[in-house]
C-alpha positions as CSV (number, residue, x, y, z in Angstrom):
1,M,49.7,122.3,-68.5
2,R,52.9,122.8,-66.4
3,I,52.2,124.7,-63.2
4,A,54.9,125.9,-60.8
5,V,54.1,126.5,-57.1
6,T,56.2,128.7,-54.9
7,T,56.4,128.3,-51.1
8,P,54.8,124.8,-51.3
9,N,55.1,124.2,-47.6
10,G,53.5,127.6,-46.7
11,N,50.0,128.2,-45.2
12,V,48.5,128.3,-48.7
13,G,51.0,126.4,-50.8
14,R,50.7,123.1,-48.8
15,H,46.9,123.1,-49.6
16,L,47.4,124.2,-53.2
17,T,49.9,121.5,-54.0
18,R,47.5,118.8,-52.9
19,M,44.6,120.3,-54.7
20,L,46.5,120.3,-58.0
21,V,47.6,116.8,-57.5
22,R,44.0,115.7,-56.9
23,A,43.1,117.5,-60.1
24,G,45.5,115.4,-62.1
25,I,48.2,118.0,-62.3
26,R,51.9,117.2,-61.6
27,P,53.0,120.5,-60.2
28,L,56.6,121.8,-60.1
29,L,57.4,122.8,-56.5
30,L,60.0,125.6,-56.2
31,T,61.6,125.6,-52.8
32,R,64.8,126.5,-51.0
33,H,64.4,123.2,-49.0
34,P,63.5,120.3,-51.2
35,E,64.2,117.9,-48.3
36,Q,61.1,119.4,-46.5
37,I,58.6,118.3,-49.1
38,A,56.4,115.6,-47.7
39,E,57.6,112.1,-48.8
40,E,54.0,111.1,-49.7
41,L,53.9,113.9,-52.3
42,L,57.2,112.9,-54.1
43,P,55.6,110.4,-56.5
44,H,53.1,113.1,-57.6
45,V,55.2,116.3,-58.0
46,D,58.5,117.5,-59.4
47,V,60.8,119.5,-57.1
48,A,63.3,122.2,-58.0
49,R,65.6,124.0,-55.6
50,A,65.2,127.7,-56.1
51,D,65.3,130.7,-53.9
52,S,62.5,133.1,-54.9
53,Q,64.9,136.0,-54.4
54,N,67.5,134.5,-56.8
55,A,66.5,135.4,-60.3
56,D,69.0,133.0,-61.9
57,E,67.7,130.1,-59.9
58,V,64.0,130.9,-60.6
59,V,64.7,131.3,-64.4
60,A,66.5,128.0,-64.6
61,A,63.8,126.2,-62.6
62,T,60.9,127.4,-64.7
63,R,62.1,126.9,-68.3
64,D,59.2,124.6,-69.3
65,V,56.5,126.2,-67.1
66,D,53.1,127.5,-68.5
67,A,51.7,129.0,-65.3
68,V,53.0,129.9,-61.9
69,Y,51.5,130.5,-58.5
70,W,53.8,133.1,-57.0
71,V,54.2,134.2,-53.4
72,D,56.7,136.9,-52.4
73,P,58.4,135.2,-49.5
74,S,58.5,137.1,-46.2
75,V,61.7,136.5,-44.3
76,M,63.3,138.1,-41.3
77,S,65.3,140.9,-42.9
78,D,67.0,144.2,-42.4
79,D,65.3,145.5,-45.6
80,P,62.1,143.6,-46.3
81,L,61.0,145.8,-49.2
82,A,64.3,145.2,-50.9
83,D,63.7,141.5,-50.5
84,Y,60.3,141.9,-52.2
85,A,61.9,143.8,-55.0
86,R,64.4,141.0,-55.6
87,A,61.6,138.4,-55.6
88,T,59.7,140.6,-58.1
89,D,62.7,140.8,-60.4
90,A,63.1,137.0,-60.2
91,L,59.4,136.5,-61.2
92,V,59.5,139.1,-64.0
93,R,62.7,137.7,-65.5
94,A,61.3,134.1,-65.4
95,V,58.0,135.2,-67.1
96,V,59.8,137.1,-69.8
97,E,62.7,134.8,-70.5
98,N,60.7,131.6,-70.3
99,G,57.5,132.8,-72.0
100,I,55.3,131.9,-69.0
101,G,51.8,132.9,-70.1
102,R,49.9,132.9,-66.8
103,V,50.6,134.1,-63.3
104,V,48.4,133.9,-60.2
105,F,49.9,136.1,-57.5
106,Q,49.2,136.0,-53.8
107,S,48.7,139.6,-52.9
108,S,46.8,141.3,-50.1
109,V,43.9,143.6,-49.3
110,G,45.5,147.0,-49.2
111,A,47.9,146.5,-52.1
112,E,45.6,148.9,-54.1
113,M,47.0,151.7,-51.9
114,R,50.4,151.2,-53.6
115,H,52.2,153.0,-50.8
116,G,51.9,153.5,-47.1
117,A,50.9,150.0,-45.9
118,G,54.3,148.6,-44.7
119,E,55.1,145.1,-46.0
120,I,52.1,145.2,-48.3
121,D,53.9,147.9,-50.3
122,G,56.2,145.1,-51.6
123,L,53.2,143.2,-52.8
124,A,51.9,146.3,-54.5
125,A,55.1,146.7,-56.4
126,T,54.9,143.1,-57.6
127,E,51.3,143.8,-58.9
128,V,52.6,146.9,-60.8
129,A,55.5,145.0,-62.3
130,L,53.2,142.1,-63.5
131,D,50.7,144.5,-64.9
132,A,53.4,145.9,-67.1
133,L,53.8,142.5,-68.8
134,A,51.7,141.2,-71.7
135,V,50.7,138.0,-70.0
136,D,47.6,136.8,-68.1
137,V,47.7,137.8,-64.5
138,T,45.4,137.3,-61.5
139,H,46.2,139.2,-58.3
140,L,44.6,137.5,-55.3
141,R,44.0,140.3,-52.8
142,C,43.5,138.2,-49.6
143,G,42.1,139.2,-46.3
144,Y,43.8,138.6,-42.9
145,F,44.8,135.0,-42.6
146,F,43.3,133.0,-39.7
147,S,46.7,131.4,-39.4
148,N,48.2,134.7,-38.3
149,L,46.6,133.9,-34.9
150,L,49.4,131.3,-34.6
151,L,52.3,133.8,-35.0
152,D,52.4,134.2,-31.2
153,P,51.1,130.8,-29.9
154,E,52.2,131.5,-26.4
155,S,49.9,134.6,-26.2
156,L,47.1,132.6,-27.7
157,K,47.6,129.9,-25.1
158,A,47.6,132.5,-22.4
159,G,44.4,134.0,-23.7
160,R,45.7,137.5,-24.5
161,L,45.8,138.9,-28.0
162,T,47.0,142.4,-28.9
163,T,46.4,144.7,-31.8
164,V,46.8,148.3,-32.8
165,L,43.5,148.2,-34.7
166,P,40.2,149.4,-33.3
167,L,38.6,146.4,-31.5
168,D,35.2,146.8,-33.1
169,A,36.3,147.6,-36.7
170,P,35.3,144.7,-39.0
171,M,37.7,143.4,-41.7
172,A,38.1,140.4,-44.0
173,W,39.4,137.2,-42.3
174,V,40.1,134.2,-44.5
175,A,41.3,130.5,-44.2
176,P,44.5,129.8,-46.1
177,R,42.9,126.6,-47.5
178,D,40.2,128.8,-49.1
179,I,42.8,131.0,-50.7
180,A,44.4,127.8,-52.1
181,E,41.1,126.7,-53.6
182,V,40.6,130.1,-55.4
183,A,44.2,129.9,-56.6
184,A,43.7,126.3,-57.9
185,L,40.6,127.3,-59.8
186,A,42.3,130.4,-61.3
187,L,45.3,128.3,-62.4
188,L,43.1,125.6,-64.0
189,N,40.5,127.8,-65.5
190,R,41.4,128.7,-69.1
191,E,38.5,131.0,-69.7
192,W,40.0,134.2,-68.2
193,S,42.7,136.4,-69.7
194,G,44.3,139.8,-69.3
195,H,45.0,141.4,-65.9
196,R,42.4,141.0,-63.2
197,V,42.1,141.3,-59.4
198,Q,40.3,138.5,-57.4
199,A,39.7,139.4,-53.8
200,V,39.5,136.6,-51.2
201,H,37.5,137.8,-48.3
202,G,36.5,134.7,-46.3
203,P,32.9,134.1,-45.3
204,E,32.3,137.4,-43.2
205,D,34.0,140.4,-41.9
206,L,35.0,140.1,-38.3
207,S,36.2,142.5,-35.7
208,W,38.9,141.6,-33.2
209,S,36.3,141.6,-30.5
210,Q,34.3,139.0,-32.4
211,V,37.4,136.9,-33.0
212,A,38.1,136.9,-29.3
213,A,34.6,135.8,-28.5
214,I,34.7,133.0,-31.1
215,L,38.1,131.8,-29.7
216,T,36.7,131.9,-26.2
217,Q,33.8,129.7,-27.1
218,E,35.7,127.2,-29.2
219,L,38.8,126.9,-26.9
220,R,36.6,126.8,-23.9
221,R,38.7,129.4,-22.0
222,D,38.7,133.1,-21.9
223,V,40.5,134.9,-24.7
224,V,40.7,138.6,-24.5
225,V,42.0,141.1,-27.1
226,E,43.6,144.4,-26.0
227,R,44.3,147.4,-28.2
228,I,47.8,148.7,-27.5
229,A,49.8,151.7,-28.7
230,D,51.8,151.6,-31.9
231,D,55.0,152.0,-30.0
232,E,54.2,149.1,-27.7
233,M,53.5,146.9,-30.7
234,R,56.8,148.0,-32.4
235,Q,58.8,147.4,-29.2
236,G,57.3,143.9,-28.9
237,L,58.3,143.1,-32.4
238,L,61.9,144.3,-31.7
239,D,62.0,142.3,-28.4
240,A,61.0,139.2,-30.4
241,G,64.2,139.7,-32.5
242,M,62.9,141.6,-35.6
243,P,65.2,144.1,-37.2
244,E,64.0,147.6,-37.0
245,A,63.0,147.9,-40.7
246,M,61.1,144.6,-40.5
247,A,59.3,145.7,-37.4
248,D,58.3,148.9,-39.1
249,A,57.1,147.0,-42.2
250,V,55.0,144.6,-40.1
251,L,53.5,147.4,-38.0
252,G,52.7,149.4,-41.2
253,M,50.5,146.6,-42.5
254,S,48.1,147.5,-39.7
255,T,48.6,151.2,-39.2
256,G,48.5,151.9,-43.0
257,L,45.1,150.3,-43.3
258,R,43.6,151.6,-40.1
259,D,42.3,155.1,-40.6
260,G,39.6,155.4,-43.2
261,F,40.8,152.5,-45.5
262,V,38.1,151.0,-47.6
263,P,39.0,147.9,-49.7
264,E,38.8,148.5,-53.5
265,Q,37.1,145.2,-54.0
266,K,33.7,145.1,-52.2
267,R,32.5,141.9,-50.6
268,A,30.5,139.9,-53.1
269,V,29.7,136.3,-54.1
270,V,33.0,136.1,-56.1
271,T,35.1,137.2,-53.1
272,T,33.3,135.3,-50.3
273,T,34.8,131.9,-49.4
274,P,33.2,129.3,-47.1
275,T,35.5,128.4,-44.2
276,G,34.5,130.3,-41.0
277,L,36.8,131.0,-38.1
278,R,34.9,128.4,-35.9
279,G,35.6,125.7,-38.4
280,W,39.2,126.7,-38.8
281,V,39.7,126.7,-35.0
282,R,38.2,123.2,-34.7
283,E,40.5,121.9,-37.4
284,E,43.7,123.7,-36.7
285,L,43.6,124.4,-32.9
286,T,42.4,121.1,-31.6
287,G,45.6,120.5,-29.7
288,L,45.6,124.0,-28.2
289,S,41.9,123.5,-27.1
290,N,42.7,120.1,-25.5
291,R,45.6,121.6,-23.6
292,A,43.5,124.5,-22.5
293,R,40.8,122.1,-21.1
294,G,43.5,120.0,-19.4
C-alpha cells in the first residue's frame, strides 16, 4: 500500500513517518522543503516536493498513492481561511484525479461546529469537502496539542502563561505522538470503510490551572496561568507579527469553543490515548527544566 504523508516534519508527521517505516511501509513524504527531511530517513522513504496549497503539485506527486494522511498547513497569512480552502481543493483534486481510496485527515475538536471557531472553520470545510466524496475518510478530531505550550517558549521559561479561556474549565489535551499512533493505525487498518470521525482526546481532560500545576512540579519552578481579555490576546498576536485576519482566526479557536461548547465525541476508550502531560514534559522539556534549575 502506497501511503503519502503531508507535513512530515510537523509535530505529528515526524512521529507518523517513523511509525510507518517501522511497520514496513515506505511512505511518500510530501513537503515544500525536501532538504529538511532527516538524512537517516532517506533510505526508507520517498520524497516529493509539493506545496499543499498548490493543487497541480499535489496531484502530480500523488499519482500512485492509495492512501494519504492530510494536514491543512497553517502558515502566517493575510487570509488563513482562503489558504485552507486552497489546501482543500488540492486534496480533493488529488483524490478524484488519482483515485486515492483512503484519507486520514487531521482535524480538530470543534470542527463539528462548522462555523464560528476561527481557524478551525477551515478544517471543518475540509471535512465537508471530503464527506462529499465516495472514498473512505477518517477525520481525526484532536484535542489541544501539548506542543502548543511551546508556541511562546519565552513566556514558558518566564513561568507565565496566558489564555482567554476560563482557568478551571477542563478540555482535552493530547500528545502529538499519540495522534500519530492513531493515524498510523487508521492508515494500516483495512477493516474500516466509509466516512467516520475518530476523536483523539489524550488521557484526561485538563484545565489551564491543572496544566500550570503540572508544569510547576515537573519544571521545578513556579508556572502561573493568567486569564486575559480577548482584546489583550489579540493585541499580543498582532505585536508578535501576525496579520489581523490571522490573529482573529487564532483567537477564534478559543473564543468560539469557550461558551457552552460540548464536543460531539464524548471521551471513551476509543478516544483516550496514553501519554500524559507529565510524561510529555519530561520527554520534550528536559532542556527547559534543566535551564530553569540552573
